[in-house]
C-alpha positions as CSV (number, residue, x, y, z in Angstrom):
1,M,0.1,-0.1,0.0
2,T,1.6,3.1,-1.0
3,E,-0.4,5.5,1.4
4,A,-2.4,4.8,4.6
5,L,-6.1,3.9,4.2
6,S,-8.7,4.6,6.8
7,S,-12.4,3.7,7.2
8,R,-13.0,6.9,9.4
9,E,-13.4,9.0,6.2
10,A,-15.9,6.5,4.9
11,I,-18.2,7.3,7.8
12,F,-18.8,10.6,6.1
13,G,-19.1,9.2,2.4
14,N,-17.1,9.6,-0.6
15,A,-14.1,7.9,0.6
16,K,-11.2,5.9,-0.8
17,F,-12.1,3.1,1.7
18,V,-15.3,2.2,0.0
19,D,-14.1,3.1,-3.4
20,L,-11.7,0.3,-3.1
21,L,-14.4,-2.0,-2.3
22,N,-16.4,-1.0,-5.1
23,S,-13.5,-1.2,-7.5
24,V,-12.9,-4.9,-6.5
25,Q,-16.6,-5.6,-6.9
26,L,-16.7,-4.1,-10.5
27,D,-13.7,-5.8,-11.5
28,L,-14.7,-9.3,-10.3
29,S,-18.3,-9.2,-11.4
30,G,-18.1,-7.1,-14.8
31,A,-21.3,-5.3,-13.4
32,Q,-21.9,-1.7,-14.6
33,I,-22.8,-0.5,-11.0
34,S,-21.7,-1.5,-7.6
35,F,-23.0,-0.8,-4.1
36,A,-20.6,-1.2,-1.0
37,A,-20.6,0.4,2.7
38,P,-17.7,0.5,5.2
39,L,-17.6,-2.6,7.2
40,S,-15.4,-1.2,9.8
41,F,-15.9,1.9,11.8
42,N,-12.4,2.8,12.9
43,A,-9.9,0.7,10.9
44,E,-6.4,2.0,9.8
45,I,-4.4,0.3,7.0
46,A,-0.7,1.4,7.4
47,K,1.3,2.3,4.4
48,G,3.5,-0.5,3.3
49,K,3.2,-4.1,3.1
50,L,-0.3,-5.6,3.7
51,L,-0.7,-8.1,6.4
52,V,-3.3,-10.8,6.6
53,N,-4.9,-9.0,9.7
54,D,-5.4,-5.9,7.3
55,M,-7.7,-8.0,5.0
56,F,-10.1,-8.3,8.1
57,K,-9.8,-4.6,8.5
58,I,-10.9,-4.0,4.9
59,Y,-13.5,-6.7,4.9
60,K,-14.7,-8.2,8.3
61,F,-17.6,-10.4,7.1
62,E,-17.9,-13.8,5.1
63,N,-19.8,-12.5,2.3
64,L,-20.1,-13.8,-1.4
65,L,-20.2,-11.3,-4.1
66,Y,-23.6,-11.2,-6.1
67,T,-24.3,-9.9,-9.4
68,I,-28.0,-8.9,-9.4
69,E,-30.6,-7.2,-11.9
70,L,-32.1,-3.8,-11.1
71,S,-33.8,-1.2,-13.0
72,G,-32.6,2.4,-13.0
73,K,-35.7,3.3,-10.9
74,E,-34.9,0.6,-8.2
75,I,-31.1,1.9,-8.1
76,K,-32.3,5.6,-7.3
77,G,-34.6,4.0,-4.7
78,Y,-31.9,2.0,-3.2
79,L,-29.7,5.1,-3.0
80,E,-32.4,7.3,-1.6
81,F,-33.0,4.7,1.1
82,S,-29.2,4.5,2.0
83,Y,-28.7,8.1,2.3
84,S,-31.7,8.4,4.2
85,I,-30.7,6.2,7.1
86,W,-27.2,7.8,7.0
87,F,-27.6,11.8,6.5
88,N,-29.6,14.2,8.1
89,E,-32.0,16.5,6.1
90,M,-30.1,19.8,6.6
91,K,-32.0,22.9,6.8
92,S,-28.9,25.4,7.5
93,E,-25.1,25.1,7.6
94,N,-25.4,24.5,11.2
95,D,-27.3,21.5,11.2
96,A,-25.9,17.9,11.9
97,L,-24.7,16.2,8.8
98,L,-25.1,12.5,10.0
99,L,-28.1,10.9,11.7
100,Y,-27.5,10.4,15.4
101,K,-29.3,8.8,18.2
102,K,-30.8,11.3,20.8
103,D,-30.8,11.1,24.7
104,A,-34.0,11.1,27.0
105,S,-34.2,14.8,26.7
106,G,-34.1,14.7,22.9
107,K,-30.5,16.1,22.7
108,I,-28.2,14.5,19.9
109,T,-25.5,12.3,21.2
110,N,-22.2,11.1,19.4
111,R,-23.7,7.9,18.7
112,L,-24.9,6.9,15.0
113,A,-28.8,6.5,14.5
114,N,-28.1,3.5,12.3
115,A,-25.5,0.8,11.7
116,F,-22.5,2.2,9.5
117,Y,-22.3,-1.2,7.6
118,N,-25.6,-0.2,6.0
119,Y,-24.2,3.1,4.6
120,D,-24.1,2.0,0.9
121,E,-22.5,4.1,-1.9
122,A,-22.3,3.4,-5.7
123,A,-19.5,3.1,-8.1
124,G,-20.2,3.0,-11.9
125,I,-22.5,6.0,-11.9
126,I,-22.2,9.6,-11.5
127,Y,-24.5,11.1,-9.1
128,T,-25.2,13.9,-6.4
129,I,-26.7,13.9,-2.9
130,D,-28.8,17.0,-2.0
131,L,-28.4,17.2,1.6
132,S,-31.1,19.9,1.9
133,K,-33.7,17.6,0.3
134,P,-36.1,15.2,1.8
135,Y,-36.1,11.4,1.3
136,G,-37.1,10.6,-2.3
137,E,-35.6,14.0,-3.7
138,R,-32.0,13.7,-2.7
139,I,-30.3,11.7,-5.4
140,T,-29.7,12.9,-8.9
141,I,-28.1,10.3,-11.3
142,K,-26.3,12.1,-14.0
143,S,-25.3,9.2,-16.1
144,L,-23.0,5.9,-16.0
145,A,-19.3,6.4,-15.1
146,D,-18.3,6.3,-18.9
147,G,-20.9,9.0,-19.6
148,T,-23.5,6.7,-21.1
149,P,-27.0,8.2,-20.2
150,F,-28.8,6.7,-17.1
151,S,-32.2,5.7,-17.6
152,E,-34.7,4.6,-14.9
153,A,-36.5,2.4,-17.3
154,A,-33.2,0.5,-18.3
155,K,-32.1,-2.9,-16.4
156,Y,-28.4,-2.8,-15.1
157,K,-26.1,-5.3,-13.7
158,V,-25.3,-4.6,-10.1
159,A,-22.7,-6.0,-7.9
160,V,-23.5,-6.2,-4.0
161,N,-22.3,-8.5,-1.2
162,S,-24.5,-11.5,-0.4
163,Y,-25.8,-10.0,3.0
164,R,-27.2,-7.0,0.8
165,G,-28.3,-9.2,-2.1
166,N,-30.3,-11.5,0.3
167,G,-32.2,-8.4,1.5
168,G,-30.1,-7.4,4.4
169,G,-30.5,-3.7,5.5
170,D,-33.7,-3.4,3.7
171,H,-32.2,-1.5,0.9
172,L,-33.6,-4.0,-1.9
173,T,-37.0,-4.2,-0.2
174,K,-37.7,-0.7,1.3
175,G,-35.3,1.2,-0.9
176,A,-35.8,-0.3,-4.5
177,G,-39.3,-1.6,-3.7
178,I,-38.8,-5.3,-4.5
179,A,-40.9,-7.9,-2.6
180,K,-38.8,-10.1,-0.3
181,A,-40.0,-13.1,-2.2
182,E,-38.7,-11.9,-5.4
183,I,-35.4,-10.8,-4.3
184,T,-33.7,-14.4,-5.1
185,G,-35.0,-14.1,-8.8
186,R,-32.9,-11.0,-9.3
187,I,-29.7,-12.9,-8.6
188,L,-27.7,-13.5,-12.0
189,K,-24.5,-15.1,-10.4
190,S,-22.5,-15.6,-7.3
191,T,-19.0,-16.3,-6.4
192,E,-18.1,-19.4,-4.7
193,I,-15.6,-18.1,-2.3
194,D,-15.8,-15.2,0.0
195,L,-15.3,-11.5,-1.0
196,R,-12.2,-11.1,1.2
197,Y,-10.4,-13.5,-0.8
198,Y,-10.9,-11.8,-4.0
199,I,-9.9,-8.5,-2.2
200,M,-6.6,-10.1,-1.4
201,E,-6.2,-11.5,-5.0
202,Y,-7.0,-7.9,-6.3
203,L,-4.5,-6.3,-4.0
204,K,-1.8,-8.8,-5.1
205,K,-2.6,-8.4,-8.7
206,N,-2.3,-4.6,-8.5
207,S,0.4,-4.3,-6.1
208,P,1.8,-1.8,-5.0
209,I,-1.9,-0.7,-4.7
210,T,-2.5,3.3,-4.4
211,P,-5.8,3.7,-3.2
212,K,-7.9,6.0,-5.8
213,A,-10.8,8.5,-5.3
214,L,-13.6,7.5,-7.8
215,N,-14.9,11.0,-7.5
216,N,-18.3,9.9,-9.0
217,R,-20.4,11.3,-6.1
218,T,-21.0,14.9,-5.1
219,F,-22.6,16.4,-1.9
220,V,-24.4,19.5,-2.3
221,P,-24.5,22.2,-0.7
222,E,-20.8,21.5,-0.7
223,I,-20.0,24.1,1.8
224,W,-22.6,22.6,4.2
225,Y,-21.0,19.3,3.8
226,R,-17.4,20.1,4.2
227,Q,-17.9,22.3,7.3
228,A,-20.2,20.0,8.9
229,K,-17.9,17.0,8.2
230,E,-15.0,18.6,9.8
231,R,-17.0,19.4,12.9
232,E,-18.5,15.9,13.1
233,F,-15.4,14.2,12.4
234,N,-13.7,15.6,15.6
235,I,-16.7,14.4,17.7
236,L,-16.8,10.9,16.4
237,F,-12.8,10.5,16.2
238,P,-11.4,12.8,18.7
239,N,-7.5,13.2,18.4
240,K,-7.4,11.4,15.2
């Protein structure tokens, strides 16, 4: 690894930690779009030689990789749901960026409202997240990553881990609007070995690896996002 990689940035979205996971999933599956989330809250991969223990920091769980079929409309719904359980609907630059639990008096705490391993982001598409808009109006998908127009009516091959592909987190049911009984029928193929193995092979093949930012998603209003991220990073990760 030519530079350190941290999962802490991924808690606020648009980070190289998740970009690496999505890059592996796209490479392995041949899908057009990939969804992934940070599976570690506070993991640090040091610059230099990667160790076996680092693989568990990058990918904690024993998931397979699924390739599923989703429509453009379902993909947008999936993303709307993911960001709705993750980011607050901001009304001003002073509002909280992330969603947090509240104490008995209704005051916001420093504990996340929902599990960070459900904070899915996409690769393979160019999109924006409007933090000032309500659920259902936040996501604008501009195109596929190669510039091809994105259509809500089109069908796409999408890479997800098996937890998500089996309905975990409710992204496919509550987000994409797919009935639980229909999820299995959307699976086009699955790996036989867990995803961590393929991540390790990808890193070997591309060694020395330099984590790259995909730069495919943008938060707006940008200044609200940037300032709130700085404030809340210091709350969630003091002295980091």
